[in-house]
N, C-alpha and C positions, 0 to 999 in steps of 0.2 A: 673670643677679645685680643684685644694683643697682653692683656692680662696675663691669659690663658697660656700662653706658651711658656712651656716646661725649659726648657732649657736657652740662650743668649740665641739670637738668631742674626742671618748675614741678609742682609736691605740692599735691594741696591733702587740707585734711582735713577731714572733713566727722562730725560725731559729736555725743553726746547734749548733754552737761554742758559746764561747765567742772571741769578735772582730767581728763576724758577719755585728753586726747591723752597727759602728764603717765602717769599712772597704765596708759595699754592700749599707750604708746610710746616714751614720752620720752627714752630712750636710744637708739635708731634717728632719731631726728625730726633729735637731734643731729650722730647721725654724716650724716647727710644736708647739712644745712646745712654743718658741715666739712668738707664735699665739695664745695659750690659749688653746691649745688639753693637754690631755694626755693623756702622752705614755707608755704603759706597755709593759715590755718584756718578756716572757720564752722561756728560749736558752734549749736545749732540751740536752744538752751534757755538763760536764764543762769544757772540752778541754783536756782530763787529755793525750795526747798521744801530745799533741802537743811541743814537745819540742826533741833535741837528747842529753840530759846528763843525763845517770845512776844513777850519784850523786842523782839525785831526782827522790823522787818516786813518781810513779803516784797521790799518794794521796794527794802528798804536792804540785805538780803541779796544781792540781784538787782546793784546798784550796788558791793557789797565784791567780789564772784565777779567781775566785769567786771574789779575793778582786781588782782584776785589773777592774773586768766590771761593780764593783758598779760605784768604780772611775770614768770611761770613763761615765758611765751613768749620773752620777750626771754635768761633765762638759756639757752635753747636758739637761741637764732639764729635763731627764728619772722621771717619778713617782716611779718608783717600777719595782727589776729584780728582776726575780726569776726562777729558773732552774728544766728542770725535771729529770736530774738522770742519763740519759742515759750512757750507757761508749763509749765514742770517738772511732768513727770506725764502733759502731758497728749499725746504723742505719739502718731499714729497712723498705721501707713502706707496713706493712703487718697490721693485725688488729689489733692485739694490740694497735701500736704507731697511729694511724689511731685510736680508740678510747679512745687513750690518747690527741692524740689533739681537738679532739672533745670537749671531755670534760673542757679542757681548755678553748674550745668559748662557751660554753653556761655557763660558771663561772663566764668568765668574758665579756662577753656581747656586744663587740665590736661593734661599726658602721663601723672603718675602719681596715683588719688587713690587715698585711705586708709581705711577705715570701720571697724565691725564687725562680725563675724559676726553677722548676724537668728540663726541655729542653736543659740546658745550660749545656753538655758535655764539651765544650771547650773553655778558654777564656783567649784574647791574643792570641799572636802571639805559643808561644809554652807553654800554661801552661791546664791542664788537673785540670775540676772542681774535689773538693774534693764528691766523694760520699754519703757521710752526708749532704752535699751541695744539693742535690738535689734529697737524701731520705724523708729527710722535706719536701723540696718544695713540692714534691709529696703525703706526707703526709695528709698535708695540704690542699692542691686543694683534695682529698679522702675526705680529710673532711666535708670540709665547702659544696661541694655536691656531693651527696646528704646528709652525715650524721646530721650536725650541727643544723637542721632543720626541720627533720623527728624523728618527738616522738618512730616510729619504729625499727627505730635505736640504736642498744644499747641500750635496755628498762632497764638495771642497771642501766642505770645516772639520770632513770625518779626515779628510790627510791635513790637515792641520790640528789633530790630532785633542779635537771640541768633540768629545760624545755628547748625544744628545740629554737636554737637562729641563725639566718642565719647574719653576714655584709653587709651593704650596699656597699661594695668595697670592695676588694682584690687587694693588689699592689706587682707585683714580682716582685723584686731589682734581681742583676744577669741577668741579659734579654740583648738577642740576637734580640728580639723580641719588641723593648720597642714605646711604644706610647705616651709615655710620655717622657718629655724630662725637667726638673727643673733648669733653671738656681739657682747656689746656690753660688756663686762668693765671695758674701760677709760673707758666712762663711764656707767657706774652711778651713781659717787657725781653725777656732772652729774643724772643723772635727778632723781634725790633731792634735790639743792640747787635745782628746780626744782618738786618736789613741795610743798619749804616756803613755798612764795609762797602755799599756798592754807592761809591761817591760819584761816578761815572751817571748814574739813573737816577737818584733820592733828591737830587734839591737839597732843601733848605731841614737838615735832620730835624731840629722843631716839629716845621709844620709835619711832615713824616712820620715823625711818634706821634703828634696831635690826632693825623689823620688816622691811623693805627690803630690808636687806644677810643674811639669813636666807633669803634667796628664791632660793639659788646652785641650781646644777644639781646632781641628783640625784649627779654623778659625783663633784664638789669637794668642798672644807669648808670649816667657817669661813674656817681661817687662810689656802688657796688658795681663793677662790671661784671661780668662774666663771658670768658673766649672760647668757641668750640672754632675744632676745624673735621671739614666734611669733608668722608670717601663715600667710594662705592665700591665695594669690599667682595673681592669675589673668592671661592675658594673652589679650586683645581684638584688638590688629589690632599 
């Protein structure tokens, strides 16, 4: 488990949109940074379709979400936030995206890679998982194996000076097939504080906090809540 990591780890988070890291695994990220691990975000889009107000242009929304994401990451202690700037809603796990993600892995050379489970079509009782989430997870999975660690894949990356690299572990968030359940009760309020920085997305902050506090485990109560974040953890090396 992560508590067994003997030295500080370099952790790369690759997800689709601003606010995905905070919603999917914000408390875990806060735990890792507090323990001295270095967390870097690469978000594949800036979330320029994350709203319904036609008086705000996609470019304006993109700029707002850039700043919201940086503020949220600061709350969690994240080292760096980067964007690949694909259009929101346009992610497809094709060879172009796979090459771009392979480039990120070889550039950042993480020990631990975090993304989301591409197999999750539905989440909760009535929610359809965003296609960008699934595409991001699939592109990351396909980049990790076999492309990132094999010099014959995307040889143009060698010309860029990017040598093959395979992360030691991959953690898939937003999964229905978890093999890791982390107790993050002590950092749930930190997660909520980070989420409230995404002002363009959350609406009423008090209602968001109420919703998030209601997501305690089934074996706990509102009076004595316990919170978990779940992952599918794959150990590669």
